C-alpha positions as MATLAB code, in Angstrom:
seq = 'XXXXXXXXXXXXXXXXXXXXXXXXXXXXXXXXXXXXXXXXXXXXXXXXXXXXXXXXXXXXXXXXXXXXXXXXXXXXXXXXXXXXXXXXXXXXXXXXXXXXXXXXXXXXXXXXXXXXXXXXXXXXXXXXXXXXXXXXXXXXXXXXXXXXXXXXXXXXXXXXXXXXXXXXXXXXXXXXXXXXXXXXXXXXXXX';
ca = [
     104.695   77.337  162.858;
     101.607   78.061  160.643;
     100.458   80.810  162.907;
     104.227   82.466  162.614;
     103.805   82.230  158.873;
     100.228   83.995  159.045;
     101.528   86.362  161.178;
     104.488   87.185  158.691;
     102.122   87.500  155.763;
      99.905   89.832  157.927;
     102.658   92.401  158.680;
     103.739   92.090  155.135;
     100.410   93.059  153.854;
      99.867   95.803  156.470;
     103.287   97.434  155.418;
     102.417   97.326  151.764;
      99.068   98.635  152.502;
     100.324  101.386  154.611;
     103.135  102.462  151.745;
     100.332  102.708  149.190;
      97.729  104.825  151.350;
     100.634  107.143  152.502;
     102.166  107.903  149.333;
     101.389  111.248  147.866;
      98.872  111.395  145.008;
      98.991  113.365  141.947;
      95.862  115.372  141.436;
      95.147  115.708  137.919;
      93.116  119.042  137.285;
      89.960  118.936  134.599;
      90.851  121.981  132.701;
      93.770  120.606  130.314;
      93.852  123.379  128.114;
      97.382  124.298  129.111;
      98.583  120.841  128.475;
     100.859  120.251  125.282;
     100.848  116.821  123.813;
     103.803  116.890  121.193;
     104.371  113.061  121.765;
     102.466  112.004  118.758;
     104.284  109.566  116.436;
     103.987  109.234  112.535;
     101.311  106.496  112.584;
      99.083  108.666  114.719;
      99.389  111.486  112.546;
      98.667  109.374  109.177;
      95.527  107.309  111.209;
      92.556  107.326  108.753;
      94.372  108.195  105.786;
      93.895  105.908  102.719;
      96.857  103.203  102.647;
      99.342  103.130   99.704;
      99.566  100.349   97.734;
     102.215   98.681   99.179;
     106.011   99.402   99.823;
     107.540  101.707   97.043;
     104.132  101.891   95.462;
     103.042  105.252   96.592;
     100.322  107.452   95.034;
     101.927  106.736   91.476;
      99.765  105.544   88.580;
      98.810  101.908   88.098;
     100.892   99.698   86.508;
     100.351   99.147   82.324;
      99.455   95.428   82.471;
      99.135   95.322   78.608;
     102.946   95.692   78.505;
     103.843   93.134   81.272;
     104.910   89.341   80.596;
     102.953   86.766   81.942;
     105.429   86.209   84.913;
     105.477   90.080   86.001;
     101.539   90.177   85.435;
     101.034   87.362   87.738;
     103.446   88.648   90.533;
     101.427   91.931   90.342;
      98.136   90.268   90.557;
      99.251   88.319   93.901;
     100.761   91.385   95.173;
      97.188   93.244   94.613;
      95.163   90.358   95.952;
      92.699   91.556   98.292;
      89.881   88.965   98.656;
      89.790   85.564   99.729;
      92.977   83.642   99.016;
      93.893   79.725   98.893;
      96.928   77.819   98.003;
      99.130   74.993   99.148;
     102.305   73.926  100.721;
     104.363   70.788   99.951;
     106.185   69.650  103.049;
     110.016   68.397  102.907;
     109.756   64.820  101.385;
     111.419   61.875  103.001;
     110.099   62.473  106.507;
     107.445   60.088  107.752;
     104.334   62.106  109.245;
     101.186   60.491  110.588;
      98.035   62.527  110.960;
      98.418   63.633  114.174;
     101.627   65.176  112.893;
     100.034   66.693  110.020;
      97.320   68.280  112.313;
     100.115   69.463  114.712;
     101.737   71.233  111.877;
      98.414   72.770  110.633;
      97.260   73.786  114.030;
     100.838   75.305  114.891;
     100.791   77.398  111.815;
      97.593   78.496  112.235;
      98.210   80.028  115.543;
     101.664   81.395  114.817;
     100.301   83.307  111.840;
      97.347   84.524  113.802;
      99.723   86.295  116.461;
     101.174   88.114  113.568;
      97.327   89.411  112.788;
      97.332   87.299  109.539;
      94.158   85.112  109.359;
      94.920   81.715  107.835;
      93.720   78.624  108.438;
      95.854   75.132  107.476;
      94.154   71.889  106.802;
      96.038   69.005  106.010;
      95.324   67.254  102.652;
      97.718   64.288  102.557;
     100.852   63.223  104.411;
     103.023   65.868  102.613;
     100.464   68.709  101.628;
      98.789   71.492  103.788;
      96.241   73.645  102.199;
      95.705   76.967  103.539;
      92.969   79.716  103.298;
      92.660   83.151  103.817;
      89.960   85.861  103.975;
      92.328   88.925  103.041;
      94.473   88.089  100.439;
      96.560   91.044  100.667;
      98.752   89.484  103.575;
      99.453   86.656  101.201;
     103.276   87.640  100.674;
     103.674   87.827  104.575;
     102.166   84.179  104.699;
     104.587   83.369  102.118;
     107.555   84.460  103.948;
     106.409   82.778  106.983;
     105.770   79.294  105.371;
     109.146   79.473  103.838;
     110.950   80.194  106.807;
     109.715   77.216  108.484;
     111.715   74.016  108.587;
     109.000   71.701  107.563;
     107.949   73.926  104.415;
     109.167   72.864  101.172;
     107.175   74.663   98.736;
     104.186   77.311   98.576;
     102.049   77.691   95.622;
      99.337   80.157   94.867;
      97.718   79.838   91.601;
     100.444   78.813   89.029;
     103.337   80.526   90.857;
     105.590   78.069   93.141;
     107.880   79.540   95.719;
     110.648   77.654   97.456;
     113.439   78.769   99.562;
     116.452   80.229   98.135;
     118.475   77.196   96.494;
     116.238   74.606   96.809;
     115.650   72.521   93.692;
     112.000   71.877   92.167;
     110.016   69.050   94.344;
     109.648   66.639   91.263;
     114.057   66.528   91.376;
     114.123   65.795   95.238;
     111.036   63.126   94.605;
     113.236   61.573   91.768;
     116.192   61.633   93.740;
     114.461   59.693   96.878;
     113.192   57.326   94.600;
     116.474   56.508   93.122;
     117.919   56.056   96.349;
     114.874   53.773   97.802;
     115.612   51.554   94.614;
     119.449   51.285   95.402;
     118.993   50.478   98.779;
     116.025   47.721   97.870;
     118.558   46.539   95.224;
     121.491   46.189   97.976;
     119.069   44.584  100.318;
     118.120   41.900   97.703;
     121.978   41.308   96.952;
];
């Protein structure tokens, strides 16, 4: 039985090799002066050119920072951040997490953002908070979008600025509701 399987494998290998050797080969000449290459895309045409300051920011004059309110000024500073950055992510309250759970979330997020060419490292601070560090702060807005799309994340904080998913109340209100619920359940248990 083993002999038949081996024989069949050899026959198939010979057939594949024969087809590959018998295939007509295309010869590519050394002289390529008459070849017209018009398949360049826009990215290739603009390669090496200085990048714009972001979507819709073009080559216009920089914004007048003296006339901005503090919130708009902080948004502008976050958008223009190019050096190292760090911040914190508060996870959704109410779920019990172990050290292993926190390490798993931090490792998974670090690996996923790396696939999107964002170099961020997450470290567990406590059972509900992760700290992130980044070498390239210009990726901060992309990181914010990623974090807020994660089911475990509740708040994203960088500097004094706090970001939450649309419609989520402030974390203090959520924690207050959870405390009231605990007290209510505890008082019902005592009765």
